[in-house]
C-alpha positions as a printed Julia matrix, in Angstrom:
395×3 Matrix{Float64}:
  54.3    82.61   85.73
  55.92   82.6    89.21
  59.75   84.12   89.0
  62.23   81.23   89.17
  63.78   81.09   92.48
  67.4    80.86   91.39
  67.31   84.51   89.48
  66.2    86.48   93.12
  69.53   87.46   94.14
  71.32   86.99   97.3
  74.2    89.2    97.26
  75.62   91.46   93.69
  79.37   89.58   92.9
  79.96   92.52   90.62
  80.73   95.48   93.24
  83.96   97.59   93.57
  86.45   96.19   96.2
  89.2    97.1    98.28
  91.52   94.73   99.52
  89.69   94.15  102.84
  85.57   93.73  101.3
  85.82   90.16   99.62
  86.69   88.96  103.54
  84.14   90.91  104.82
  81.38   89.85  101.38
  82.09   86.78  102.53
  82.04   86.95  106.66
  78.21   88.42  106.26
  77.48   85.15  103.36
  78.63   82.69  105.51
  76.45   83.86  108.65
  73.6    84.69  106.57
  73.65   82.65  103.48
  76.17   80.35  103.51
  75.19   79.35   99.73
  73.93   82.48   98.06
  72.81   83.23   93.79
  73.96   86.32   92.38
  72.73   87.15   88.95
  76.21   88.56   87.66
  78.56   87.6    85.28
  76.19   85.0    83.88
  74.75   83.65   87.2
  75.84   81.62   89.69
  75.83   80.02   93.15
  78.5    81.13   96.05
  79.23   78.07   98.26
  81.24   79.64  101.01
  81.58   77.39  103.79
  84.3    74.84  104.17
  82.57   71.78  104.25
  80.16   72.57  101.07
  83.33   73.54   99.1
  84.68   70.41   99.63
  81.22   68.67   98.89
  81.48   70.55   96.0
  85.39   69.29   94.93
  85.1    65.87   95.68
  81.38   64.57   94.6
  82.73   65.05   90.86
  79.8    62.86   89.91
  77.4    65.83   90.81
  79.07   68.65   90.36
  80.97   68.5    86.94
  84.15   70.5    85.7
  82.88   69.69   82.06
  81.31   72.92   81.21
  81.88   75.73   83.19
  85.7    76.03   85.92
  85.78   79.46   86.56
  83.68   82.76   87.21
  83.0    84.14   85.12
  82.87   82.24   82.25
  85.9    82.9    79.99
  85.3    83.14   76.34
  87.69   80.48   74.38
  86.36   77.05   72.99
  89.18   74.85   73.55
  89.1    72.3    75.82
  91.82   72.31   78.56
  92.93   69.16   80.28
  93.02   68.15   83.13
  90.67   71.02   84.33
  88.33   70.49   82.27
  87.88   66.54   82.17
  85.79   64.59   84.69
  88.09   61.76   86.3
  89.44   59.29   85.42
  89.97   61.48   82.38
  91.61   64.22   83.59
  94.48   61.45   85.31
  96.92   61.46   82.9
  97.87   64.88   82.33
  97.8    65.49   86.06
 100.33   62.11   86.19
 102.77   63.71   83.0
 102.96   67.08   85.69
 103.16   65.77   89.44
 105.68   62.8    88.47
 108.27   65.58   87.9
 107.74   66.9    90.81
 108.93   64.92   93.48
 110.08   65.63   96.97
 114.11   64.36   95.24
 113.1    66.77   92.12
 112.05   69.73   94.04
 115.37   69.82   95.9
 117.3    70.71   92.64
 114.62   74.19   92.5
 115.51   75.64   95.47
 119.2    77.36   94.54
 117.29   78.41   91.13
 114.49   79.93   92.31
 116.39   82.03   95.25
 118.61   83.08   92.39
 115.63   84.42   90.5
 114.18   85.97   93.4
 117.3    87.84   94.6
 118.15   88.66   90.56
 114.64   90.64   90.37
 114.45   91.71   94.07
 117.91   93.92   93.65
 116.24   96.56   91.35
 113.71   97.4    93.75
 116.14   97.35   97.35
 118.47   99.83   94.96
 115.73  102.4    94.39
 114.14  101.89   97.8
 110.68  101.36   96.23
 109.08   99.52   93.9
 105.94   97.79   93.01
 106.04   94.69   94.41
 103.48   93.29   91.88
 104.22   94.9    88.51
 108.57   94.86   89.33
 108.36   91.95   90.74
 105.33   89.2    91.23
 104.43   89.59   87.45
 107.76   88.16   86.46
 108.69   85.99   88.72
 106.62   83.01   88.27
 106.63   83.39   84.63
 110.86   83.09   85.01
 110.11   80.05   86.95
 107.84   78.47   84.26
 109.96   79.45   81.75
 113.02   77.05   83.82
 110.12   74.18   84.61
 108.97   74.13   80.96
 112.09   74.34   79.43
 110.75   77.41   77.02
 113.9    79.24   75.05
 114.61   82.44   75.61
 111.92   84.1    72.81
 109.02   82.01   74.36
 109.69   82.74   77.8
 110.09   86.81   76.36
 106.2    86.07   74.49
 104.71   83.83   77.73
 105.84   87.36   80.01
 104.1    89.8    77.64
 101.09   87.77   76.55
 100.11   86.38   80.37
 100.34   89.49   81.61
  98.36   90.56   78.83
  95.62   88.1    79.44
  95.38   88.52   82.49
  94.57   92.55   82.56
  91.79   91.41   79.88
  90.3    88.74   81.92
  90.4    91.62   84.96
  88.99   94.63   82.84
  86.19   91.63   81.15
  87.29   92.49   77.58
  86.44   89.36   76.28
  88.26   90.58   72.68
  91.52   90.96   74.05
  91.1    87.18   76.7
  90.29   85.77   73.42
  93.22   87.26   71.52
  95.8    86.26   74.55
  94.28   82.99   75.08
  95.17   81.8    71.17
  98.72   83.61   71.5
  99.3    81.1    74.41
  97.41   78.16   72.83
 100.77   79.48   69.68
 103.13   79.55   72.23
 102.19   75.44   73.22
 101.9    74.45   69.77
 105.6    75.37   69.5
 106.62   74.17   71.77
 105.11   70.58   71.36
 106.18   70.73   67.94
 109.75   71.45   68.76
 109.8    68.69   71.3
 108.56   66.32   68.23
 111.64   67.29   66.68
 114.33   67.67   69.69
 112.92   65.18   71.67
 114.34   65.77   75.5
 113.45   63.7    78.47
 110.66   63.13   79.89
 111.49   62.7    83.21
 112.78   66.55   83.33
 110.28   68.06   80.62
 106.93   68.15   81.4
 105.99   68.79   77.67
 108.24   65.55   76.49
 106.31   64.14   79.83
 103.08   64.81   78.28
 103.7    63.23   74.31
 105.86   59.83   76.34
 101.73   59.17   78.1
 100.12   56.06   76.8
  96.66   54.79   77.69
  95.67   51.97   76.36
  98.66   51.86   74.27
  97.9    55.16   72.56
  99.04   58.58   72.89
  96.84   61.44   74.67
  95.38   63.48   71.35
  97.6    66.28   70.52
  94.76   68.6    70.66
  94.56   67.79   74.29
  98.1    67.79   75.02
  97.93   71.75   73.63
  95.03   72.36   75.94
  96.78   71.07   78.48
  99.79   72.84   77.97
  97.94   75.89   77.76
  96.29   75.51   81.16
  99.58   74.49   83.23
 101.39   77.91   81.62
  98.43   80.08   82.27
  97.24   79.04   85.84
 100.91   78.92   86.95
 101.61   82.45   86.13
  98.09   84.16   87.76
  98.04   82.58   91.46
 101.44   83.69   92.8
 101.27   87.58   91.02
  98.55   88.43   93.21
  99.49   86.13   96.36
 102.92   87.48   96.69
 101.44   91.16   96.66
  99.03   89.97   99.07
 102.16   88.79  101.39
 103.5    92.39  100.64
 100.24   94.06  102.2
 100.27   92.17  104.99
 104.57   92.38  105.87
 103.59   95.86  105.49
 100.18   96.42  107.65
 102.7    94.08  110.28
 105.69   95.02  110.61
 105.87   92.65  113.83
 105.09   89.61  111.91
 107.9    90.51  109.4
 110.29   90.97  111.83
 109.44   87.4   113.51
 109.78   85.41  110.53
 113.44   87.61  109.43
 114.73   86.97  112.69
 113.74   83.14  112.66
 113.61   81.62  109.15
 112.04   78.67  110.38
 108.68   79.91  110.63
 108.75   81.0   106.68
 106.82   77.36  105.63
 104.04   77.79  108.11
 104.18   81.47  107.55
 103.22   80.96  104.34
 100.59   78.43  104.73
  99.11   80.71  107.07
  98.88   83.68  104.6
  97.66   81.45  101.71
  94.15   80.47  104.14
  94.21   84.47  104.62
  94.33   85.35  101.08
  93.44   82.55   99.33
  94.59   83.91   95.38
  91.4    81.97   93.74
  87.88   82.5    94.84
  85.57   81.38   92.12
  86.76   78.01   90.8
  82.99   76.22   89.45
  80.95   73.6    88.75
  77.92   72.33   87.31
  75.3    70.79   88.75
  74.16   67.27   87.02
  70.95   66.67   89.25
  69.03   69.0    91.75
  70.79   69.01   94.67
  69.46   70.88   98.19
  71.53   73.06  100.14
  70.0    73.86  103.64
  67.47   75.55  102.56
  68.52   76.42   99.19
  67.79   74.52   95.93
  70.53   74.38   92.94
  68.76   73.03   89.89
  70.55   70.71   87.49
  72.48   73.23   84.9
  73.43   75.74   87.4
  76.42   77.01   88.13
  78.04   76.44   91.72
  81.33   78.51   92.15
  83.67   77.05   95.4
  84.96   80.31   97.22
  88.26   78.93   98.53
  88.51   82.36  100.03
  86.18   82.21  101.44
  86.21   78.56  103.0
  89.68   79.49  104.46
  88.21   82.34  106.98
  85.24   79.99  107.63
  85.25   79.66  111.4
  83.71   76.48  111.71
  86.95   75.47  110.22
  89.66   77.59  111.79
  89.04   79.1   115.15
  89.49   82.74  115.13
  89.56   82.62  111.04
  91.21   86.26  110.49
  94.33   86.21  113.15
  97.66   85.37  112.16
  98.1    82.26  114.01
 101.75   80.21  113.05
 100.72   77.47  115.59
  97.1    76.23  114.27
  96.65   72.86  115.18
  95.02   72.39  112.0
  95.97   73.69  108.91
  94.11   71.87  106.17
  93.46   74.56  103.72
  91.51   74.72  100.01
  93.5    77.06   98.57
  95.26   74.43   95.71
  91.64   72.56   95.61
  90.41   69.26   96.6
  89.62   66.25   95.55
  90.79   65.08   91.95
  91.43   68.45   90.99
  93.5    69.75   93.3
  96.56   71.34   92.05
  99.03   69.61   90.41
 102.03   72.23   90.43
 101.1    73.22   93.95
 104.74   71.67   95.25
 106.9    74.25   93.17
 104.09   76.57   94.23
 104.85   76.36   97.72
 108.95   76.2    96.94
 108.46   79.27   95.43
 106.77   81.2    97.99
 108.31   79.86  100.55
 111.15   81.16   99.19
 110.43   84.71   97.88
 108.79   84.98  101.64
 112.34   84.64  103.2
 113.89   86.7   100.57
 112.03   89.55  100.9
 112.14   89.71  104.8
 115.65   88.53  104.79
 116.58   91.52  102.28
 113.88   94.05  103.96
 113.35   95.34  107.47
 109.84   97.49  106.33
 107.66   97.56  103.91
 105.46  100.57  103.66
 102.52  100.75  101.2
 102.49  104.23   99.16
 100.14  104.29   96.47
  96.72  102.83   95.85
  96.4    99.27   95.53
  94.79   97.99   92.44
  92.54   94.53   92.67
  91.53   91.94   90.93
  88.3    90.72   90.44
  86.6    87.22   90.07
  88.02   84.32   89.48
  90.79   85.79   91.05
  91.67   87.59   94.9
  94.55   90.05   95.58
  96.28   92.74   94.25
  97.52   93.75   90.64
  99.14   96.66   92.34
 100.73   96.9    95.66
 103.49  100.49   95.37
 105.65  100.21   98.23
 108.5   101.62  100.29
 111.64   99.48  101.0
 113.76   99.95  104.29
 116.59   97.7   103.93
């Protein structure tokens, strides 16, 4: 019997990494084998070129999200909309969140986030050193999500602990702990939903009440799916900012001239965040499953194969971004893949961008120089970025 070509690996996805090595690996694949098979993590195709990634993300009729949506597959059985549903099933869950993130409603968040960022930076500034992930970026997104989802203090504290523990279990690929902490996140989400049934809040300002108020053909959304959606929103909003803010800190430490440039002109902050999101995209393994055989150049992706749309690679594709490894605040085109594309583009992107812009502005304004003073511990698939960035701080 001939060997199945799907199982002839083009690269090894499960190798030790440092801050730069994933980008080196993806650059090699874009040039040598842009749609590449790895037999690691259950086996999957890595799609590394910008145009191919857009194809996978937008052609949901060919590439479904209902079977597997990250690499490696997370060991849970509950369904979590909107990510686990193809259109049109995902739309009501997305709309329940996006209606709360209009520019007018986001304007009120600027001062709140600034206060949180300043409060969390102060201990680092006083000591003159610390870990930009463990002491800052692990905490900030959870504080913002707690405020956005209007969590009481006890649940906010639980989310901080459980969210961090879940993230570390994913990195260590400890399936038992992944399930344990996932179940705890579901329990938190369940308690919040039950609270809203008794203590009703305005659906125009409260995401949980907004989900409960949705009607499709006159019917409320299924409660188990509301639970899954809330669990999904809580977790995704924690992980990506944690690693990305760490990447920003590494970039500033390596490039003090960029630190000074943005410090001297805060009007550059939005463009700087976009360029950093391109260079250090925090998700690299969002996945789909092929519904039928699909040809990518000389590669045949067969029905049932897992396809990872590697955002981290696509945002450095030479065919989409000239001189892609350069930090360039004057790029004429910056149509990023960072928050996805198509029916599953991240609904929380406006709040995430605001959080990151405020964080960058306050970091550069309150410090003169960052220096990395210890080893950087990296995440693994499906994320890219550091879990630890120990720095000294001049201010």
